C-alpha positions as semicolon CSV with decimal commas, in nm:
position;residue;x (nm);y (nm);z (nm)
1;X;-2,131;-0,245;0,518
2;X;-1,761;-0,299;0,489
3;X;-1,552;-0,104;0,246
4;X;-1,226;-0,162;0,061
5;X;-0,987;0,136;0,016
6;X;-0,712;0,083;-0,248
7;X;-0,441;0,324;-0,334
8;X;-0,140;0,265;-0,563
9;X;0,136;0,529;-0,613
10;X;0,340;0,450;-0,929
11;X;0,667;0,649;-0,984
12;X;0,895;0,692;-1,273
13;X;0,616;0,653;-1,528
14;X;0,728;0,641;-1,890
15;X;0,505;0,750;-2,168
16;X;0,438;0,390;-2,271
17;X;0,357;0,284;-1,912
18;X;0,117;0,578;-1,882
19;X;-0,067;0,476;-2,201
20;X;-0,093;0,113;-2,066
21;X;-0,221;0,222;-1,725
22;X;-0,473;0,465;-1,878
23;X;-0,604;0,182;-2,106
24;X;-0,621;-0,052;-1,803
25;X;-0,823;0,198;-1,603
26;X;-1,049;0,263;-1,896
27;X;-1,105;-0,110;-1,941
28;X;-1,201;-0,143;-1,568
29;X;-1,437;0,155;-1,590
30;X;-1,609;0,014;-1,912
31;X;-1,592;-0,346;-1,777
32;X;-1,448;-0,444;-2,103
33;X;-1,379;-0,824;-2,066
34;X;-1,165;-0,854;-2,374
35;X;-0,940;-0,558;-2,281
36;X;-0,916;-0,673;-1,914
37;X;-0,820;-1,021;-2,029
38;X;-0,517;-0,882;-2,201
39;X;-0,398;-0,761;-1,856
40;X;-0,492;-1,084;-1,686
41;X;-0,787;-0,926;-1,501
42;X;-1,117;-1,105;-1,473
43;X;-1,448;-0,912;-1,490
44;X;-1,582;-1,093;-1,177
45;X;-1,610;-0,869;-0,872
46;X;-1,442;-0,562;-0,996
47;X;-1,505;-0,214;-0,872
48;X;-1,753;0,019;-1,044
49;X;-1,487;0,284;-1,101
50;X;-1,120;0,353;-1,041
51;X;-0,965;0,693;-1,020
52;X;-0,641;0,791;-1,195
53;X;-0,446;1,104;-1,099
54;X;-0,141;1,212;-1,309
55;X;0,132;1,443;-1,169
56;X;0,447;1,476;-1,381
57;X;0,614;1,128;-1,360
58;X;0,386;0,982;-1,098
59;X;0,041;0,825;-1,118
60;X;-0,203;0,739;-0,848
61;X;-0,469;0,470;-0,886
62;X;-0,747;0,467;-0,628
63;X;-1,075;0,316;-0,568
64;X;-1,319;0,283;-0,278
65;X;-1,566;0,006;-0,304
66;X;-1,786;-0,234;-0,098
67;X;-1,746;-0,601;-0,024
68;X;-1,886;-0,691;-0,367
69;X;-1,532;-0,643;-0,499
70;X;-1,317;-0,951;-0,491
71;X;-0,991;-0,924;-0,311
72;X;-0,829;-1,118;-0,596
73;X;-0,899;-0,817;-0,823
74;X;-0,640;-0,612;-0,646
75;X;-0,377;-0,888;-0,679
76;X;-0,458;-0,906;-1,052
77;X;-0,436;-0,527;-1,086
78;X;-0,096;-0,516;-0,916
79;X;0,028;-0,807;-1,134
80;X;-0,100;-0,625;-1,442
81;X;0,089;-0,314;-1,337
82;X;0,403;-0,515;-1,309
83;X;0,342;-0,681;-1,648
84;X;0,282;-0,334;-1,811
85;X;0,628;-0,222;-1,681
86;X;0,569;-0,052;-1,346
87;X;0,902;-0,084;-1,168
88;X;0,850;0,149;-0,875
89;X;0,517;0,141;-0,691
90;X;0,361;0,112;-0,351
91;X;0,002;-0,008;-0,309
92;X;-0,216;-0,051;-0,011
93;X;-0,560;-0,209;0,037
94;X;-0,755;-0,140;0,353
95;X;-1,040;-0,376;0,440
96;X;-1,279;-0,204;0,699
97;X;-1,445;-0,538;0,782
98;X;-1,135;-0,692;0,932
99;X;-0,921;-0,385;0,977
100;X;-0,656;-0,561;0,775
101;X;-0,406;-0,391;0,546
102;X;-0,247;-0,554;0,244
103;X;0,070;-0,391;0,100
104;X;0,243;-0,450;-0,231
105;X;0,569;-0,282;-0,296
106;X;0,820;-0,300;-0,576
107;X;1,098;-0,087;-0,427
108;X;1,329;0,152;-0,603
109;X;1,631;-0,065;-0,540
110;X;1,786;-0,290;-0,278
111;X;1,863;0,026;-0,078
112;X;1,491;0,040;0,001
113;X;1,529;-0,222;0,268
114;X;1,382;-0,177;0,607
115;X;1,617;0,016;0,840
116;X;1,493;0,065;1,189
117;X;1,810;0,206;1,348
118;X;1,758;0,572;1,395
119;X;1,404;0,573;1,262
120;X;1,125;0,800;1,380
121;X;0,852;0,559;1,456
122;X;0,472;0,588;1,466
123;X;0,263;0,287;1,569
124;X;-0,088;0,276;1,437
125;X;-0,372;0,027;1,492
126;X;-0,410;-0,266;1,719
127;X;-0,102;-0,475;1,781
128;X;-0,107;-0,850;1,845
129;X;0,183;-0,832;2,082
130;X;0,224;-0,613;2,394
131;X;0,220;-0,251;2,250
132;X;0,429;-0,111;2,541
133;X;0,710;-0,365;2,480
134;X;0,711;-0,271;2,107
135;X;0,735;0,105;2,203
136;X;1,023;0,040;2,442
137;X;1,215;-0,169;2,177
138;X;1,146;0,105;1,922
139;X;1,276;0,375;2,156
140;X;1,602;0,173;2,185
141;X;1,636;0,204;1,801
142;X;1,516;0,563;1,741
143;X;1,241;0,801;1,833
144;X;0,872;0,708;1,898
145;X;0,612;0,956;1,816
146;X;0,252;0,966;1,945
147;X;0,104;1,134;1,634
148;X;0,201;1,223;1,285
149;X;0,477;1,480;1,248
150;X;0,729;1,581;0,985
151;X;0,991;1,370;1,159
152;X;0,799;1,034;1,130
153;X;0,970;0,832;0,858
154;X;0,848;0,480;0,952
155;X;0,501;0,368;1,051
156;X;0,438;0,025;1,208
157;X;0,084;-0,084;1,103
158;X;-0,130;-0,306;1,327
159;X;-0,487;-0,406;1,248
160;X;-0,795;-0,179;1,258
161;X;-0,598;0,125;1,136
162;X;-0,825;0,431;1,081
163;X;-0,884;0,473;0,703
164;X;-0,803;0,846;0,726
165;X;-0,470;0,766;0,873
166;X;-0,394;0,517;0,594
167;X;-0,484;0,776;0,341
168;X;-0,259;1,029;0,506
169;X;0,031;0,774;0,501
170;X;-0,027;0,695;0,136
171;X;-0,021;1,061;0,036
172;X;0,295;1,135;0,240
173;X;0,478;0,820;0,105
174;X;0,607;0,740;0,455
175;X;0,757;0,389;0,471
176;X;0,530;0,135;0,638
177;X;0,600;-0,202;0,778
178;X;0,373;-0,463;0,948
179;X;0,401;-0,574;1,302
180;X;0,543;-0,899;1,178
181;X;0,812;-0,716;0,985
182;X;0,899;-0,518;1,303
183;X;0,958;-0,839;1,490
184;X;1,142;-1,009;1,204
185;X;1,382;-0,711;1,190
186;X;1,452;-0,744;1,565
187;X;1,501;-1,118;1,549
188;X;1,751;-1,078;1,256
189;X;1,945;-0,819;1,453
190;X;1,999;-1,050;1,755
191;X;2,153;-1,331;1,542
């Protein structure tokens, strides 16, 4: 059976945003159609529960569910967070059936752009392009690591990434990019 692992880190949480997010999580847990409709979330294919952890001015939403949960639920949830006032968040959804990863991010500011020059890279998962070529190009830009270390500050995600590795990335808040974003950055630099 496939599983969906969703994690969303929300930073700079005001008191009013915290109240809205708590109410949203409560509505999901109770499957309260009227309350969910206020957030633009439908009751079709939602997870049985969603976990909310609160730590000073940060909140972490997470859920692990089976394929009965519609992928559209996660889009609706992220849209609802934005509508509620979340301005700094990073969310990831891992689908074990395809090995795919969806990433939503509302950065702190424009300074949160992808910067590969001088980065400490870690490549995870299966890459569509030749992995060795990607590693060589990354070495020209910075340092490539074979495993997690304190120096790693940028992870390039391919498909079929181990869920434990995704969880570790989410907890450490290391910046991630997709393989496509890696190639886009390189093509932009050659122009």
